[in-house]
MIBABA-803491 format. One line per field, with one value per residue: residue in one letter; residue number from 1; x, y, z of N, C-alpha, C, O, CB in turn. Coordinates in steps of 0.05 Angstrom, whole numbers, m for minus. Glycine has a CB too. Example, Ala and Ser with C-alpha at 12.3 -4.5 7.8 and 13.67 -1.06 7.14 Angstrom:
residuo: [a,s]
num: [1,2]
n_px: [264,257]
n_py: [m114,m45]
n_pz: [156,142]
ca_px: [246,273]
ca_py: [m90,m21]
ca_pz: [156,143]
c_px: [264,258]
c_py: [m66,1]
c_pz: [156,157]
o_px: [285,268]
o_py: [m66,23]
o_pz: [169,161]
cb_px: [226,282]
cb_py: [m89,m12]
cb_pz: [181,114]
This chain:
residuo: [m,v,n,k,s,f,l,y,t,a,i,r,a,s,i,d,a,g,a,e,i,m,k,i,y,d,d,p,e,a,d,f,e,i,e,r,k,a,d,n,s,p,l,t,i,a,d,r,k,a,n,m,i,i,a,d,m,l,r,q,t,p,y,p,i,l,s,e,e,g,a,h,a,p,y,d,a,r,r,k,w,k,e,l,w,i,v,d,p,l,d,g,t,k,e,f,i,k,r,n,g,e,f,t,v,n,i,a,y,v,n,e,g,r,p,e,a,g,v,i,y,i,p,a,r,h,e,l,y,f,g,c,t,d,d,g,a,y,k,a,t,d,i,f,s,l,p,a,d,g,s,m,e,s,l,k,a,t,a,v,r,l,s,p,d,d,n,r,h,e,g,f,v,v,v,a,s,r,s,h,l,n,a,e,t,q,a,f,i,d,e,m,k,k,t,h,n,d,v,k,t,a,s,r,g,s,s,l,k,l,c,l,v,a,e,g,c,a,d,v,y,p,r,f,a,p,t,m,e,w,d,t,a,a,g,h,a,i,a,a,a,a,g,c,e,v,v,k,a,d,d,g,m,p,l,t,y,n,k,a,d,l,h,n,p,w,f,i,v,k,r]
num: [1,2,3,4,5,6,7,8,9,10,11,12,13,14,15,16,17,18,19,20,21,22,23,24,25,26,27,28,29,30,31,32,33,34,35,36,37,38,39,40,41,42,43,44,45,46,47,48,49,50,51,52,53,54,55,56,57,58,59,60,61,62,63,64,65,66,67,68,69,70,71,72,73,74,75,76,77,78,79,80,81,82,83,84,85,86,87,88,89,90,91,92,93,94,95,96,97,98,99,100,101,102,103,104,105,106,107,108,109,110,111,112,113,114,115,116,117,118,119,120,121,122,123,124,125,126,127,128,129,130,131,132,133,134,135,136,137,138,139,140,141,142,143,144,145,146,147,148,149,150,151,152,153,154,155,156,157,158,159,160,161,162,163,164,165,166,167,168,169,170,171,172,173,174,175,176,177,178,179,180,181,182,183,184,185,186,187,188,189,190,191,192,193,194,195,196,197,198,199,200,201,202,203,204,205,206,207,208,209,210,211,212,213,214,215,216,217,218,219,220,221,222,223,224,225,226,227,228,229,230,231,232,233,234,235,236,237,238,239,240,241,242,243,244,245,246,247,248,249,250,251,252,253,254,255,256,257,258,259,260,261,262,263,264,265,266,267,268,269,270,271]
n_px: [1561,1569,1512,1521,1496,1489,1539,1555,1523,1548,1596,1579,1563,1611,1636,1606,1607,1658,1660,1629,1665,1707,1695,1688,1749,1769,1758,1782,1769,1737,1717,1737,1715,1742,1737,1749,1755,1743,1784,1823,1829,1825,1759,1723,1678,1676,1679,1626,1593,1609,1599,1539,1520,1536,1513,1459,1453,1469,1430,1394,1403,1400,1431,1458,1499,1564,1593,1653,1641,1584,1534,1551,1519,1507,1549,1514,1475,1499,1529,1490,1493,1497,1514,1540,1555,1624,1643,1685,1682,1717,1776,1843,1838,1875,1910,1876,1867,1916,1920,1944,1924,1924,1876,1821,1757,1724,1692,1665,1639,1621,1619,1597,1645,1677,1716,1685,1678,1703,1714,1752,1756,1801,1786,1818,1845,1814,1818,1803,1794,1769,1739,1722,1715,1706,1711,1757,1804,1810,1830,1811,1823,1816,1763,1707,1652,1599,1594,1539,1499,1495,1530,1564,1606,1614,1638,1685,1713,1737,1774,1838,1858,1879,1935,1974,2021,2034,2089,2105,2152,2221,2268,2257,2198,2177,2122,2102,2070,2058,2060,2073,2122,2151,2188,2182,2166,2211,2247,2221,2232,2288,2294,2277,2319,2348,2337,2324,2345,2363,2327,2268,2237,2168,2122,2057,1989,1929,1886,1913,1962,1952,1924,1974,2000,1966,1969,2013,2054,2084,2112,2101,2065,2070,2034,2044,2018,1964,1898,1834,1772,1745,1787,1810,1780,1760,1806,1829,1790,1799,1853,1855,1825,1856,1894,1923,1955,1924,1937,1942,1997,2015,1995,1988,1934,1877,1857,1791,1725,1676,1676,1674,1709,1727,1779,1837,1882,1954,1983,1995,2010,2014,2041]
n_py: [1943,1898,1859,1787,1750,1784,1798,1739,1737,1778,1746,1700,1725,1746,1701,1674,1716,1707,1659,1667,1703,1671,1636,1664,1677,1629,1609,1598,1625,1670,1733,1783,1839,1893,1957,2028,2068,2131,2145,2117,2064,1997,1962,1905,1852,1820,1843,1878,1834,1810,1855,1862,1814,1816,1865,1847,1807,1837,1875,1848,1863,1916,1964,2010,2013,2024,2024,2009,1998,2012,2059,2125,2154,2220,2265,2291,2262,2211,2223,2219,2167,2126,2072,2026,1988,1978,1962,1926,1895,1870,1868,1892,1887,1893,1853,1808,1814,1804,1754,1729,1712,1742,1776,1799,1797,1846,1868,1909,1926,1987,2032,2089,2117,2077,2022,1961,1903,1860,1827,1790,1757,1711,1688,1654,1624,1604,1627,1658,1713,1741,1783,1813,1869,1860,1808,1788,1765,1718,1664,1627,1563,1528,1544,1534,1532,1548,1526,1477,1486,1543,1576,1623,1604,1548,1562,1588,1553,1521,1552,1593,1630,1704,1736,1789,1775,1731,1702,1696,1694,1710,1756,1827,1846,1884,1904,1916,1949,1919,1950,2008,2022,2072,2132,2150,2108,2075,2108,2099,2049,2052,2080,2041,2005,2023,2018,1965,1900,1858,1872,1866,1863,1847,1834,1847,1839,1880,1879,1842,1857,1889,1836,1808,1832,1826,1775,1760,1755,1796,1856,1912,1956,2003,2056,2100,2124,2134,2108,2084,2085,2037,2004,1992,1983,1937,1906,1940,1934,1879,1873,1906,1879,1833,1861,1897,1962,2013,2070,2138,2169,2216,2236,2194,2181,2138,2113,2140,2130,2133,2186,2258,2263,2205,2187,2158,2179,2181,2127,2079,2008,1966,1923]
n_pz: [85,27,19,19,m13,m60,m68,m90,m130,m164,m169,m199,m240,m262,m276,m316,m355,m367,m387,m441,m460,m474,m504,m552,m557,m560,m612,m672,m721,m702,m708,m679,m678,m676,m654,m644,m587,m566,m541,m563,m547,m557,m565,m566,m590,m557,m506,m506,m508,m456,m420,m431,m409,m353,m333,m340,m298,m255,m247,m217,m170,m118,m132,m171,m239,m257,m312,m357,m405,m410,m414,m384,m331,m316,m271,m232,m224,m207,m156,m130,m115,m65,m59,m105,m163,m197,m256,m303,m360,m391,m378,m397,m453,m495,m485,m489,m547,m561,m548,m499,m457,m410,m385,m351,m313,m284,m224,m178,m114,m87,m35,m15,m36,m26,m43,m23,m35,m78,m144,m185,m247,m280,m341,m380,m347,m308,m259,m192,m160,m98,m51,9,56,105,111,86,36,m23,m64,m118,m155,m214,m232,m262,m258,m204,m135,m125,m86,m84,m42,m7,31,16,m30,m10,19,m22,m35,m27,31,22,49,79,97,70,31,m27,m63,m80,m51,m68,m95,m150,m182,m251,m301,m372,m414,m395,m366,m348,m339,m292,m266,m267,m239,m190,m182,m180,m131,m89,m96,m66,m14,m9,m15,m71,m111,m156,m216,m242,m297,m314,m346,m345,m287,m262,m238,m186,m163,m156,m116,m72,m62,m42,m83,m103,m78,m84,m123,m168,m198,m244,m290,m337,m310,m302,m258,m263,m277,m230,m187,m168,m157,m123,m76,m65,m54,m7,23,31,68,48,23,m19,m43,m60,m95,m83,m35,0,13,7,m53,m78,m104,m157,m177,m196,m239,m274,m277,m247,m195,m195,m166,m111,m96,m39,6]
ca_px: [1576,1546,1499,1536,1485,1493,1570,1558,1509,1575,1618,1565,1565,1637,1640,1586,1617,1683,1653,1625,1693,1726,1681,1706,1777,1784,1749,1804,1756,1727,1720,1738,1702,1751,1731,1769,1741,1749,1813,1841,1834,1806,1735,1719,1655,1675,1676,1605,1574,1607,1579,1511,1516,1542,1489,1435,1453,1473,1404,1379,1411,1384,1452,1467,1524,1577,1610,1665,1623,1558,1528,1551,1507,1523,1555,1495,1459,1520,1542,1470,1491,1516,1524,1541,1575,1638,1651,1702,1670,1741,1803,1860,1830,1900,1916,1860,1872,1945,1916,1965,1915,1928,1857,1804,1730,1725,1666,1672,1615,1632,1601,1606,1667,1704,1713,1685,1683,1711,1711,1766,1759,1813,1777,1834,1862,1797,1826,1778,1795,1747,1747,1707,1738,1701,1708,1778,1805,1813,1840,1806,1830,1803,1740,1693,1626,1605,1582,1517,1488,1502,1536,1597,1620,1621,1659,1707,1719,1752,1799,1859,1856,1904,1948,1994,2040,2045,2111,2106,2171,2249,2278,2232,2192,2161,2106,2097,2052,2076,2063,2078,2141,2157,2211,2173,2167,2240,2254,2212,2243,2311,2289,2272,2338,2371,2333,2319,2369,2356,2302,2263,2212,2149,2104,2031,1969,1906,1888,1928,1983,1939,1927,2001,2007,1944,1967,2044,2073,2100,2113,2088,2058,2069,2028,2046,2006,1936,1878,1806,1764,1738,1811,1826,1763,1757,1828,1831,1777,1809,1881,1848,1814,1879,1909,1947,1942,1921,1940,1950,2024,2025,1993,1989,1907,1860,1838,1766,1705,1655,1681,1659,1727,1729,1806,1849,1908,1978,1974,2014,1994,2035,2038]
ca_py: [1926,1890,1836,1764,1738,1803,1789,1715,1738,1783,1726,1687,1742,1740,1672,1671,1736,1695,1634,1676,1717,1650,1629,1682,1679,1603,1605,1607,1634,1692,1765,1802,1859,1910,1985,2042,2083,2161,2148,2105,2042,1974,1951,1882,1836,1802,1869,1884,1812,1799,1870,1852,1790,1827,1884,1834,1796,1860,1888,1832,1874,1941,1981,2016,2003,2043,1999,2022,1997,2023,2088,2134,2180,2246,2258,2306,2236,2192,2233,2211,2142,2115,2049,2014,1968,1988,1940,1928,1871,1861,1891,1879,1884,1889,1826,1796,1811,1787,1725,1719,1701,1758,1790,1801,1810,1860,1873,1918,1943,2010,2045,2120,2121,2062,1995,1942,1881,1855,1799,1785,1728,1707,1668,1639,1606,1592,1630,1672,1725,1756,1790,1838,1883,1854,1778,1773,1755,1688,1661,1602,1557,1507,1552,1533,1539,1554,1507,1474,1499,1570,1584,1632,1586,1528,1572,1594,1521,1516,1571,1598,1656,1715,1750,1803,1758,1708,1708,1670,1707,1714,1783,1848,1850,1910,1894,1940,1944,1915,1977,2036,2025,2100,2142,2156,2081,2066,2121,2089,2025,2059,2087,2018,1988,2040,2008,1934,1873,1836,1889,1849,1868,1828,1850,1831,1852,1886,1882,1817,1873,1883,1806,1795,1841,1815,1741,1758,1748,1826,1870,1936,1958,2037,2062,2126,2123,2131,2094,2093,2071,2007,1986,1986,1983,1908,1895,1955,1915,1851,1879,1917,1856,1817,1874,1916,1990,2027,2096,2158,2167,2242,2240,2166,2172,2119,2123,2143,2121,2148,2214,2273,2256,2178,2180,2153,2192,2163,2102,2052,1986,1958,1903]
ca_pz: [73,11,22,11,m37,m81,m78,m104,m160,m178,m174,m220,m269,m273,m288,m339,m373,m377,m407,m460,m475,m482,m532,m577,m550,m568,m638,m689,m741,m690,m716,m654,m689,m659,m653,m631,m574,m570,m528,m587,m537,m569,m559,m583,m591,m525,m487,m508,m495,m427,m414,m429,m384,m331,m330,m338,m274,m232,m247,m199,m145,m117,m134,m200,m248,m272,m326,m381,m435,m410,m418,m359,m321,m307,m247,m220,m218,m198,m139,m103,m110,m40,m64,m134,m175,m217,m277,m327,m364,m401,m363,m414,m483,m511,m477,m507,m575,m563,m545,m481,m429,m388,m385,m327,m309,m255,m213,m147,m99,m79,m16,m5,m55,m17,m52,m3,m43,m105,m157,m210,m258,m306,m359,m393,m331,m295,m233,m184,m136,m88,m28,26,72,132,113,82,7,m25,m91,m119,m176,m232,m225,m284,m248,m176,m120,m136,m66,m81,m19,m11,48,1,m52,3,20,m45,m40,m9,38,24,78,67,108,55,16,m49,m79,m66,m62,m63,m124,m164,m207,m268,m329,m394,m431,m382,m354,m360,m329,m261,m251,m268,m218,m168,m177,m175,m101,m77,m92,m45,13,m10,m33,m93,m125,m184,m230,m255,m311,m319,m355,m331,m258,m250,m220,m160,m149,m146,m90,m50,m58,m37,m104,m111,m51,m88,m151,m170,m221,m251,m315,m330,m305,m301,m238,m264,m276,m206,m161,m161,m145,m96,m58,m61,m41,17,39,41,81,32,14,m49,m39,m80,m96,m79,m9,11,20,m5,m78,m77,m128,m166,m172,m226,m260,m269,m278,m222,m196,m196,m141,m101,m80,m25,25]
c_px: [1557,1536,1515,1520,1489,1524,1570,1546,1539,1594,1606,1568,1591,1649,1630,1595,1642,1676,1650,1651,1709,1715,1691,1737,1786,1778,1766,1793,1740,1733,1713,1721,1713,1745,1749,1752,1753,1786,1831,1846,1812,1781,1724,1689,1650,1670,1640,1585,1580,1594,1548,1503,1516,1518,1460,1431,1457,1448,1383,1384,1398,1410,1454,1490,1535,1595,1628,1648,1598,1554,1530,1532,1515,1529,1534,1481,1476,1523,1516,1471,1515,1527,1520,1559,1595,1649,1671,1697,1696,1770,1827,1858,1850,1911,1902,1868,1899,1939,1940,1956,1912,1904,1841,1774,1733,1701,1676,1647,1631,1609,1613,1639,1690,1697,1714,1685,1690,1712,1732,1767,1778,1805,1798,1851,1844,1803,1805,1790,1772,1752,1720,1718,1731,1702,1738,1775,1814,1816,1829,1814,1816,1772,1720,1660,1630,1587,1552,1496,1489,1508,1560,1612,1625,1642,1686,1718,1736,1770,1814,1853,1879,1909,1967,2027,2050,2070,2118,2131,2197,2253,2252,2228,2170,2149,2095,2079,2072,2077,2068,2097,2160,2180,2204,2171,2191,2251,2246,2227,2280,2316,2292,2297,2359,2362,2326,2341,2352,2328,2297,2237,2195,2135,2084,2015,1946,1910,1904,1952,1975,1933,1953,2010,1993,1952,1999,2063,2089,2097,2095,2084,2054,2057,2026,2041,1976,1917,1850,1799,1752,1764,1820,1807,1761,1781,1835,1818,1787,1839,1874,1839,1833,1893,1934,1931,1940,1920,1949,1983,2036,2022,1992,1956,1901,1850,1811,1752,1678,1651,1672,1683,1737,1762,1816,1877,1930,1975,1995,1998,2020,2024,2045]
c_py: [1906,1860,1806,1750,1759,1795,1762,1721,1757,1767,1706,1701,1742,1714,1668,1691,1719,1678,1646,1691,1690,1637,1641,1679,1650,1592,1618,1626,1661,1716,1781,1830,1885,1938,1999,2064,2115,2161,2128,2074,2020,1972,1929,1873,1827,1821,1874,1860,1810,1831,1867,1832,1801,1842,1867,1820,1816,1875,1875,1844,1903,1967,1987,2014,2025,2024,2018,2022,2005,2048,2101,2157,2199,2245,2275,2278,2214,2195,2226,2179,2132,2089,2042,2001,1983,1966,1955,1901,1858,1872,1875,1871,1877,1862,1805,1797,1801,1754,1711,1714,1720,1780,1788,1807,1821,1872,1885,1932,1962,2020,2068,2124,2098,2031,1977,1912,1880,1830,1804,1758,1723,1681,1645,1616,1598,1600,1655,1689,1743,1762,1816,1844,1872,1822,1768,1769,1733,1687,1630,1588,1536,1518,1552,1536,1541,1525,1501,1489,1528,1582,1599,1614,1563,1535,1580,1569,1512,1536,1575,1625,1671,1730,1768,1797,1733,1722,1690,1682,1709,1749,1804,1854,1867,1896,1920,1933,1933,1932,2009,2032,2052,2108,2147,2131,2071,2084,2111,2065,2026,2060,2060,2003,2003,2025,1982,1919,1863,1845,1867,1860,1848,1845,1831,1856,1861,1888,1857,1831,1873,1856,1798,1805,1825,1787,1738,1751,1773,1837,1902,1942,1989,2041,2093,2132,2124,2111,2098,2074,2042,1990,1980,1983,1956,1899,1910,1939,1894,1857,1888,1899,1834,1831,1893,1942,1995,2051,2114,2165,2199,2245,2221,2163,2152,2128,2123,2132,2137,2181,2232,2266,2225,2170,2172,2175,2173,2148,2080,2034,1976,1937,1916]
c_pz: [53,20,7,m11,m62,m90,m93,m127,m176,m187,m203,m243,m283,m290,m313,m366,m385,m393,m432,m473,m481,m504,m562,m577,m567,m599,m656,m712,m730,m701,m689,m656,m671,m673,m642,m613,m578,m557,m543,m565,m551,m554,m576,m578,m558,m503,m485,m500,m466,m413,m404,m408,m360,m315,m322,m309,m252,m228,m227,m171,m139,m126,m164,m211,m265,m285,m351,m401,m436,m410,m387,m353,m312,m285,m226,m209,m201,m171,m115,m102,m85,m48,m99,m141,m193,m232,m294,m333,m381,m397,m381,m442,m498,m508,m490,m533,m582,m559,m520,m456,m404,m388,m362,m332,m287,m249,m182,m138,m84,m59,m6,m18,m45,m32,m27,m7,m74,m118,m182,m220,m278,m318,m371,m373,m311,m262,m221,m158,m125,m62,m13,49,99,134,95,47,3,m62,m95,m153,m192,m228,m257,m280,m218,m163,m126,m107,m59,m58,m18,15,33,m19,m32,12,1,m48,m19,2,34,43,67,82,91,38,m6,m68,m61,m74,m57,m94,m130,m185,m222,m291,m351,m411,m425,m362,m365,m340,m304,m248,m250,m246,m191,m159,m164,m139,m90,m76,m75,m23,15,m24,m52,m105,m155,m193,m242,m271,m311,m335,m337,m304,m247,m230,m190,m148,m140,m119,m66,m46,m49,m56,m114,m81,m60,m119,m153,m202,m229,m287,m310,m329,m302,m274,m241,m274,m255,m180,m148,m147,m125,m69,m47,m47,m11,36,51,58,69,29,m16,m43,m58,m69,m82,m49,10,20,0,m32,m71,m108,m135,m161,m198,m247,m258,m268,m249,m224,m196,m167,m136,m91,m67,m2,50]
o_px: [1534,1551,1518,1533,1493,1531,1587,1557,1549,1607,1620,1574,1595,1665,1644,1592,1645,1685,1666,1656,1728,1728,1699,1749,1804,1789,1768,1808,1729,1757,1691,1714,1699,1747,1767,1736,1772,1806,1854,1868,1789,1781,1715,1676,1630,1656,1630,1564,1561,1578,1537,1483,1497,1508,1444,1409,1447,1445,1362,1371,1386,1402,1451,1508,1523,1610,1618,1641,1587,1574,1516,1529,1534,1519,1538,1477,1466,1522,1519,1454,1539,1551,1502,1580,1585,1664,1674,1704,1694,1782,1830,1871,1848,1922,1914,1878,1905,1952,1950,1971,1900,1912,1850,1767,1743,1689,1691,1636,1651,1585,1634,1655,1714,1675,1734,1691,1683,1711,1727,1776,1770,1812,1793,1865,1855,1795,1793,1795,1758,1769,1706,1730,1749,1696,1742,1754,1826,1807,1835,1811,1800,1756,1722,1646,1652,1573,1540,1477,1486,1492,1579,1636,1647,1660,1708,1742,1751,1782,1808,1844,1901,1890,1976,2048,2070,2071,2134,2128,2197,2245,2231,2243,2148,2160,2082,2076,2096,2097,2069,2090,2177,2191,2224,2174,2196,2267,2261,2234,2293,2333,2314,2300,2382,2381,2321,2353,2328,2309,2314,2218,2207,2132,2087,2021,1944,1931,1907,1959,1987,1936,1956,2023,2004,1941,2009,2085,2105,2082,2079,2098,2035,2067,2009,2057,1964,1919,1844,1812,1749,1763,1839,1816,1760,1779,1847,1829,1786,1845,1886,1843,1830,1908,1956,1906,1952,1897,1966,1991,2058,2041,1995,1950,1915,1836,1805,1765,1664,1635,1662,1678,1754,1769,1803,1888,1924,1966,2008,1976,2043,2000,2044]
o_py: [1899,1842,1807,1738,1749,1787,1761,1713,1748,1770,1698,1691,1739,1711,1660,1685,1717,1679,1639,1687,1694,1627,1631,1679,1650,1572,1642,1643,1674,1720,1788,1842,1896,1943,1988,2078,2120,2175,2124,2063,2025,1980,1935,1887,1827,1815,1873,1865,1808,1827,1870,1834,1796,1837,1873,1821,1810,1886,1885,1836,1913,1990,1968,2014,2040,2009,2038,2042,2007,2062,2093,2176,2197,2226,2271,2275,2202,2175,2226,2167,2132,2085,2051,2000,2002,1950,1979,1884,1834,1884,1850,1853,1859,1851,1787,1776,1793,1735,1688,1711,1714,1804,1769,1821,1809,1886,1873,1948,1955,2016,2068,2136,2099,2020,1975,1897,1896,1810,1823,1739,1733,1658,1621,1598,1586,1586,1670,1676,1757,1749,1831,1828,1872,1810,1744,1770,1722,1703,1612,1602,1523,1501,1571,1541,1538,1509,1521,1502,1538,1599,1589,1615,1555,1520,1577,1570,1494,1535,1566,1642,1661,1739,1762,1809,1720,1746,1671,1678,1709,1762,1798,1861,1866,1882,1939,1910,1936,1931,2028,2039,2053,2090,2150,2129,2057,2072,2113,2061,2010,2047,2056,1987,1996,2016,1973,1927,1859,1829,1857,1866,1830,1869,1807,1880,1851,1896,1855,1820,1860,1853,1785,1793,1814,1774,1716,1743,1771,1828,1912,1932,2000,2032,2108,2142,2117,2094,2121,2054,2027,1966,1964,1980,1952,1884,1899,1933,1889,1843,1878,1901,1822,1816,1900,1945,1983,2058,2105,2168,2203,2254,2226,2144,2149,2148,2104,2127,2151,2195,2221,2265,2220,2148,2179,2184,2149,2159,2068,2038,1976,1937,1903]
o_pz: [60,28,m18,m29,m84,m112,m110,m147,m196,m208,m221,m264,m307,m309,m332,m389,m410,m416,m449,m497,m496,m522,m583,m599,m584,m609,m659,m721,m747,m705,m681,m636,m654,m698,m629,m625,m593,m564,m535,m567,m556,m530,m598,m561,m543,m484,m463,m488,m450,m394,m382,m393,m344,m293,m305,m298,m230,m206,m221,m151,m157,m125,m180,m194,m280,m272,m360,m413,m458,m404,m369,m368,m296,m272,m202,m184,m182,m157,m91,m90,m86,m45,m114,m128,m206,m220,m299,m317,m385,m414,m381,m453,m514,m527,m502,m542,m605,m566,m521,m436,m383,m390,m349,m351,m268,m265,m167,m153,m71,m63,7,m3,m52,m32,m12,11,m91,m103,m197,m207,m299,m311,m370,m380,m293,m243,m236,m138,m140,m50,m26,63,116,154,90,35,21,m78,m79,m173,m178,m219,m272,m300,m207,m175,m133,m114,m37,m50,m30,13,38,m26,m42,8,8,m70,3,m13,39,57,45,79,96,33,m4,m92,m36,m93,m44,m111,m118,m202,m212,m297,m349,m425,m441,m339,m383,m326,m290,m224,m230,m232,m172,m136,m149,m126,m80,m57,m72,m9,37,m44,m49,m107,m169,m178,m253,m265,m310,m338,m315,m294,m222,m210,m173,m124,m120,m103,m46,m28,m48,m50,m132,m64,m45,m137,m141,m223,m220,m303,m289,m347,m301,m268,m221,m278,m254,m158,m124,m127,m107,m49,m23,m28,8,60,72,69,79,31,m34,m37,m74,m46,m73,m35,34,35,m20,m35,m56,m128,m120,m150,m218,m271,m241,m260,m229,m244,m198,m147,m152,m79,m77,7,71]
cb_px: [1593,1553,1471,1542,1454,1490,1593,1546,1470,1589,1624,1539,1559,1651,1629,1554,1626,1700,1624,1604,1713,1732,1652,1702,1784,1774,1722,1819,1739,1734,1697,1769,1670,1780,1710,1791,1743,1721,1813,1879,1832,1819,1719,1740,1663,1707,1694,1604,1577,1643,1579,1505,1539,1564,1486,1432,1473,1495,1393,1385,1441,1369,1479,1463,1522,1591,1583,1688,1618,1546,1497,1578,1495,1511,1585,1478,1449,1546,1552,1435,1494,1498,1509,1540,1560,1658,1626,1733,1639,1737,1810,1865,1820,1921,1912,1837,1867,1969,1921,1987,1934,1957,1845,1815,1706,1748,1645,1700,1593,1638,1593,1605,1679,1707,1736,1665,1661,1732,1675,1793,1736,1842,1767,1852,1888,1799,1859,1749,1817,1722,1779,1679,1739,1672,1673,1778,1818,1780,1875,1776,1851,1809,1745,1701,1604,1593,1585,1514,1496,1486,1537,1602,1605,1597,1645,1703,1696,1737,1794,1886,1849,1910,1964,1984,2028,2022,2131,2069,2160,2277,2286,2239,2188,2179,2080,2123,2038,2072,2041,2052,2151,2128,2222,2144,2152,2256,2246,2185,2238,2314,2258,2249,2347,2369,2315,2292,2381,2353,2314,2260,2217,2130,2113,2014,1961,1887,1860,1943,1985,1917,1920,2025,2000,1910,1957,2049,2058,2081,2151,2104,2030,2106,2006,2077,2015,1926,1882,1786,1749,1713,1832,1847,1733,1752,1849,1816,1758,1811,1898,1830,1795,1897,1916,1960,1959,1895,1954,1927,2033,2009,1975,2014,1885,1838,1839,1761,1696,1634,1713,1652,1751,1711,1821,1857,1912,2008,1946,2037,1974,2050,2055]
cb_py: [1910,1891,1843,1744,1731,1837,1785,1691,1761,1795,1706,1684,1774,1741,1651,1681,1767,1684,1616,1689,1743,1631,1638,1716,1680,1580,1614,1580,1612,1693,1776,1808,1852,1903,1992,2054,2071,2182,2140,2131,2046,1945,1970,1858,1809,1788,1901,1894,1782,1786,1880,1840,1769,1843,1900,1814,1776,1882,1889,1802,1875,1945,1970,2037,1977,2066,1969,2010,1970,2015,2092,2141,2178,2271,2264,2327,2222,2194,2265,2221,2129,2110,2028,2029,1945,2006,1927,1937,1874,1861,1888,1862,1906,1908,1823,1806,1836,1799,1712,1736,1680,1770,1785,1821,1794,1882,1844,1939,1925,2030,2029,2123,2155,2059,1988,1947,1867,1863,1789,1793,1719,1708,1682,1659,1617,1562,1636,1650,1738,1744,1800,1832,1917,1866,1766,1746,1769,1669,1666,1601,1553,1470,1582,1508,1518,1589,1514,1439,1488,1582,1564,1674,1580,1517,1602,1613,1503,1513,1598,1596,1657,1728,1728,1834,1748,1693,1710,1664,1735,1689,1779,1879,1826,1936,1873,1952,1974,1897,1977,2049,1999,2125,2164,2172,2060,2070,2145,2084,2009,2086,2101,2005,1978,2078,2023,1926,1841,1804,1930,1814,1884,1811,1860,1818,1838,1868,1883,1795,1905,1895,1782,1802,1871,1816,1720,1740,1735,1849,1873,1958,1941,2056,2049,2135,2098,2143,2086,2087,2086,2003,1995,2010,1994,1891,1890,1985,1905,1833,1905,1935,1841,1807,1856,1902,2014,2021,2099,2186,2162,2265,2253,2162,2193,2115,2106,2175,2094,2136,2218,2316,2277,2162,2204,2118,2210,2182,2084,2058,1960,1984,1878]
cb_pz: [96,m22,11,35,m33,m70,m51,m91,m160,m164,m141,m214,m264,m252,m273,m328,m356,m358,m400,m457,m452,m460,m529,m573,m511,m546,m642,m702,m752,m666,m743,m649,m687,m653,m642,m654,m546,m547,m494,m599,m506,m568,m557,m576,m613,m515,m504,m530,m508,m412,m430,m453,m382,m339,m361,m361,m274,m240,m276,m201,m144,m81,m121,m206,m264,m258,m343,m389,m445,m392,m432,m352,m307,m309,m245,m242,m247,m211,m146,m107,m140,m10,m43,m153,m193,m209,m295,m326,m379,m425,m315,m403,m496,m504,m450,m506,m588,m534,m579,m479,m420,m390,m406,m310,m308,m253,m214,m144,m77,m104,6,36,m54,22,m74,11,m34,m108,m167,m208,m269,m304,m381,m408,m320,m303,m233,m176,m138,m91,m35,34,72,142,96,101,m9,m9,m94,m110,m173,m221,m208,m296,m255,m166,m94,m148,m47,m89,m4,m6,73,m10,m74,25,16,m68,m49,m21,63,5,101,70,132,35,33,m69,m89,m83,m98,m42,m137,m175,m198,m278,m342,m407,m442,m370,m355,m359,m342,m257,m263,m298,m220,m173,m207,m191,m93,m89,m117,m40,27,m25,m11,m80,m136,m181,m248,m236,m338,m285,m372,m336,m245,m277,m229,m161,m167,m168,m89,m59,m91,m19,m128,m139,m38,m75,m159,m164,m225,m240,m331,m342,m290,m333,m226,m286,m288,m202,m166,m187,m160,m101,m68,m91,m58,15,21,21,96,m3,25,m67,m20,m80,m131,m97,m5,39,21,12,m104,m69,m121,m156,m166,m225,m259,m292,m290,m219,m174,m201,m149,m78,m100,m14,20]
């Protein structure tokens, strides 16, 4: 399990990266310096600056880093990494460009393919989700900085512990991607309507979809569209720490990480 001081470093990195992202986001004259990656997804100056901040801070820990925006070590090297950080410095770059606030900073600690701790910071809302599988999951609001004493206990004292028993909604809520409500997802929703009354759908950007299930604002998140490991690792850790499941859609087994192929299979997050 991750050392709590290292987790605190990851939390600090997410907040510092979020502050840098917001400097660019809030500047009406800012040039996002949008580039297109090989898969045609966007990359901005905010992605790059956030990645530098996070990488510099996580290098204070003994674990290697696998970041969306960093150089990816070949699998022959990565396969030897028992423990590592998986990072998405700006998850929801499209949401950032749209200026709708639904973007996050994601940092996960992974041990032998299993995400055991996660941090998700929402810079535009100053909301922080964090969790460890041996210590539960938490949500803190109005987070602009961390407690002066640098204590996880002080941070937890300002937060609400998440539980799968929490029910912050009416009916049965399926959360889906804003841009990937495809035929397979619609078929899943239709199937839910056969066994649940008052089925509703909710849409969110980035890793917020996993957070909705973790905090009891949704019951299930089916993902039948492409994602990468850095899109889900932090949310997976937080959802698991809250008592939820993150499993492959085909066989019900948990997602694993630091694979040779960094794409995720289709998966389902459920309470």
